[in-house]
Structures are given as structure tokens and as C-alpha cells.
N, C-alpha and C positions, 0 to 999 in steps of 0.2 A: 569653807572658803569659796567665794565666787570666782568663777573663771570667765573668760571672754564669751564662752558659750552660753552663760547665764544672762548676759546683757543683750537684750533684744536687738539693739542697734548694731552690735558687733557680730552677732550670730547671723544676721541677714545681710547677704552680699550687697543687695541694692540699697539698703539703708546705710550701710557703711560707705558705699560709693558716694551717696548724697552728702554724707558728713565730710568726706574727703574734698568734694567739690566746694562745700561751704567753708570749711575751716582750713584746709590746705596742709596741715601738719598733724602728725600723731599726737604731739604735745597739746595742741589746741583741742583736739578731739577728746583726749583723756580729761582735760580740765572741764570741758563742756559736759561730759558724761559722769564725771566724778569717779573715774576708775584709774587704774595704773596705766602708765605709758606702755609697759610691757604687754598688758592685755590688748591694747590697741594694735601694737606692732604684731603680736601673735595672730590676731584676727586678720590683719591685712595680709600677712604672709600666707595664712591658710587659704584665703580667698584669691590670692594672686594679685593683690592690688598694691599700687605704689602711691606715695604722697605726691601732691601736685608740686610742692616746693618745700625747701627747708630754709629755716631762718639761720643766718650766719651772723655770729657776734662780731663786734668791732675788732676784738683782738685777733680773731681768725681772719677777718678781711685784711687786716694789716699784714699778717703773716703771709697771706696768699697774694698780697699786693693788688687787691681788687678795688 
């Protein structure tokens, strides 16, 4: 089974930072690379990186009154 360490873009901190800058969220990065969301999150945690922003659904916005 592949782990995030086997995916070049996730194993390299600079490449992952570039993906974060381009895509913004772990979900978008996982879709672009064709890997699991957990793989992206684990790589980001390992490298000490954070997402630029998170998408908030309409239901959550309503609950938060945004």
C-alpha cells in the first residue's frame, strides 16, 4: 500500500508547499494527485504546513451565521 512518503509531491516539502499555494485545501490537493485526503493531511502535518484556507459549506455558514 502506498503512503504519502511514496508520493513525490507529498514527500518533498517544497513541492507540497507549492501545491498548497496553488490548490489551497488538502481536499483539492488529494484530488489533483489522486491520493487520499489522509495522505495529504499526514504529509502536511509531518512537514509542519497548514492549508491556505478551508471551504465552508452552506449549511455550516448558516449555523455560524456567516
